[in-house]
N, C-alpha and C positions, 0 to 999 in steps of 0.2 A: 678479351679482345683488347690489343693494342692502342696507344693514341694514332699509332699511323692507320691502324686499319679503321679506327673509328673515323676517322677523318673523313675518307667517302661517302660514308654514310651520311653525316652530319653535312656535307653538302649537296649532297641528293636529295636532301628536304628542301633546297631551293629556300635557303634563310631569307633573301630579300622579300621574296613573295609573303612570306610570315607577318609584314609588318601590316596587312590585310586586317589580319585575324588580331592583331597588338591593339591598334587603332579601334575598332571597333569594338572591344572589350573594355577597353580604357575610357572612350567616348560615353557606352552606356553606362558605364559606373561613375565616370564624372557626372552625368547627367542625373544620377539617383543623390547624388551630395548634395547637387545643386539644385533640385526641383524638390526633394523631401529631406536634406541634413542627413540621410545615412552614407555610412561606409563601414564595411567589414572585411579588412585587410587581406583574412582569410579567405573567402568569400570569392573574392577579386584573383587573388595569386590561383586559387584552385580553377575560377574561371577560363581565366587567361592562357594557364599552362594546358586546359583539355582542349580548348579551339585551336591553339597553336600546335597542339599535338596532332587534333584532328585533320586540320589542313595540313601539315607535311603528310600523313597518311594517303591525301586525298591526292595530293602531288606525286607520290610513287604509284598510285595504281593506276594515275593517267599515263605518266612515262612508259608504266609497263605496256597499257594498253596501246598507245601511241606506238609505240616500238613494235607490238605484233601486227599492229595493221599495216608497219611499214612507211608511215607517216613521218616518224623523225628519222628513219632511215634515210629517205630520199629528202628530208630537208637539210641533214646534215651534209649530203652528199651537195646540195646546192650553196656550201660554202658560208650560210648564215650559223650563229649559234648565238643566242641570248643566254642561255644559261647550261649550266654542265649538266650534262642526260647522265644520269646513274649508269645504264646499260653501256650506252655508246662512248662516252669520253670518261667516265669512272672505273667501266671496265668488271661493275656488279653484276652477281649472275640474274638475269631475268626473273626467274622462280623467287628468289630469296628477295628481291625488289617487290614484286607483289604480295609476298608474306608481310615481309615486313611493313608495308602499308597497312596490310588489313591489322595486323599486330597493333598498331598505333592507332587506328580507327578503333579496336576494341578497347585500347586504354583510355581514349578519349571516353567513350560512351561509360566506360565505369565511372570515370570523373564526374559525369552528368548523373549516373545514378545519385551518387553522392550528393549533389546539388539537389537534386531532387527531394532525397530524405530532408535535408535540412531547410528547404523552402517548399516544394508542395510538388504534387505528382503531373500537375502541368507543365511543369520544367521538361520532364521526359518526352513529352511531345513535342516540342520545341527539339529537343536533341536529336529524336529520330527524325523528323523531318529534316535537320541539316546533314546527317547519316545518308540519307536515301537521296538527297539532293547531290551531297559529296560522292557518292557510290556511285548513282545514276549517270553522274555526268560523264564518266567515260566506259563502264560497263555494260554488257549485255545483261537484260533486252533494253533496259532504258537508252542509254549511249545520248544524252542530253546533247554533247558537245559534239555529236555526227549528225543533228537533224535541225539543225541551226538556231534552238533557244538554249543552248548550254551557257553561254556567254550572259544572259539575262538571269538566269537562277542562279548562277555563281554570285553575281551582283545583287542580288535580293538576298541571299543566304550570308555572303560576307558583308553585306552594309545591314542594311535593315534588320533582319532575324537575330542576328549575333547582338546589335547594338540593345535591341528589344529586349533578348534572354537575358544580357548583361546587368540591364537595368531590372527586371524582372527579379533574379534573383539578388538583389542588394535589397530590394525594398517589399517584394513579395506582392507588388503592384502589377495585375495582368489588363488591366482595364486603362491603362495612360498610352496613348497613341503617339504622343511627343517622339520617345524614343526610335519609334517608325519612320518618323519626318526628320530626326537630326541623324540616323543614319544614312539616309540617302545619298548626300557626297561618298560619302567612304564605299558604298557598294557602286555608284555610278563611275569612280575613278578604278575600282577595280572589273567592272564591264569595260573601261577604255583602254585597263592595259590588256586586258583580253584581245579586244580589237587589232592593239599593236603588234601582238605574236601573232593571230591569225592575219594579218597581211603579210606577216614576213614568212608564214609557213603556206600562203596561196596557193603556190603550184602544188607541193607536195599532196594537199587537204584536195586539190583538183585532181589531182592522179588515182588515189585512192576513193573517191566518194565520200570525204567527211566535208559535210554542208556546216560552215561555219557561219557567222554573219556577215564576213567581208563578202564570202559567196555568196551568200544570199543576197545581197543589195548590190555587188560590185562592186571594185576597186574605185572606180571613176564615180560612183555616188556614198563612199563610206564616209568623204568628209561632212554631209550632212548629218549621218551618226551621230559622228563627233562632235561637230558643232551643239546640236541637241543635246549629247550626252553633258557637254561643259557647261552649258545653261541651266541642266539641272541640277548640277554639284551646287551652282553658286544660286540658283531661284530658292532652293530646300532650306540655305543658308539664311535668306531672307525673309521667306514665310515661317521659319522658328525663331526670327528674331521677331517677327508681327504677331505673333504667337505667344509671345514669352514664354518661349522653350529653352532659346538663347538670351542673353543679356546682349545690349546694345553693341558692346565693345566687340560684338563677332563679326561684324560688316568691315572688320581689320581685313579678315579674309579675303574682302574683295578684291584687294591689291594682288592675291596671287593670279588672278585672271589672265594677264597678259604671260605669264610663264607659263602656267598652265597650256595656254593656244601653241606657244612654239616648242614645249614636248612634243606637241600633237601635230608638230608641223610637216613630218614626212608624209601623215596619213590626209592633208589637206589637199596635196597635189592631184589627186585622183589620178595618179600613172604609175604603173606598176615597175618600170624602171628608175622611177625616183623616189620610192622606197626601198629599192633592192639598193641603190647607190647611197641612202642617207641610213642603212639598219641600223650601225653603228649609233647612229644618234636618237633613231627609235627605240634604242636600249634603255636611254635614259628616263622612259614611261614609269619603269619598274626599279632599275638598278640602282648602287647607292643607297645607304645606310639615311641619309637625311635628304629624303625626298620631298616634294612636292605634297604628298598625302602625308608626312608625319609633319612638315611643317602646316598644314592646315589644322590637324591635332593637337599642334603646341598653343595656334592662336586660339580654338575654339575652347581648350581646356582654361588657358592661362586667362582669357575671359570669363569664365565661369568663377573662376576664382576671386579674382579682381571686384566683379560685381557682387560674391556673396561677403568675402571679407571688409568691403569697403562701404558695401551696403548702396551702391549705383546700378542703376536699372541696365 
């Protein structure tokens, strides 16, 4: 395959969304070093590669399903676009998109088996749970994202579950629940991003009967969900500091609260017309490599490094 032929496939995996996988794996790995003094670079690279490949596979399968059900076709006709669609925008064959998606998921599972052999059989249970959520997110018969709780499961999987699993493969410790709490902010941010995309797709989802959180609670009340999600992000950090899972310097991340609220600004209007008018602004929730999510990750990791190297609480 030529470089030109490879480029549409790379774009089709939605690279900017892969920061979710990268952030959670890196956070869980950093936590293993901070709390237990353990860091295996090879295990980290295999883990981050496996989870990012898995997320890319889920993205492709999800795009295929939304294309076949008509959601994405109607969404594009509305004039909105929050990322290139592999079939509609990049011209890739629908069947090939689905096959490549599953090939990536199988590859990720193989890497999970490799980590299982290195660490222990409980790791495969986490990998299979993540695979079930990822495939069931869009595919029949589960179709979580069509039944009103796909966004919640995606947030749990890409936040606490991945952070916990990344901590486990580094330390071999399954009973420490610190990574579950520390992973909440990234999971909640993933949920917030999905709320944003759901708000843009509300007409298309309504037309085909796809039940998202936005449709479940109503666009006029989604602002309360957004405020609660932002509160959850930063409350989890405060609790992690109180419980000594994170150092006190992690509280610097609270300075990001105003920026996070501004990013979600269109969702706080409670008005579908305002969301439509400000759709480009809403894209900033997930667009761009230097997002609030990555800033949060940098602050948390920097605080752990400073605390451990300088012996400050």
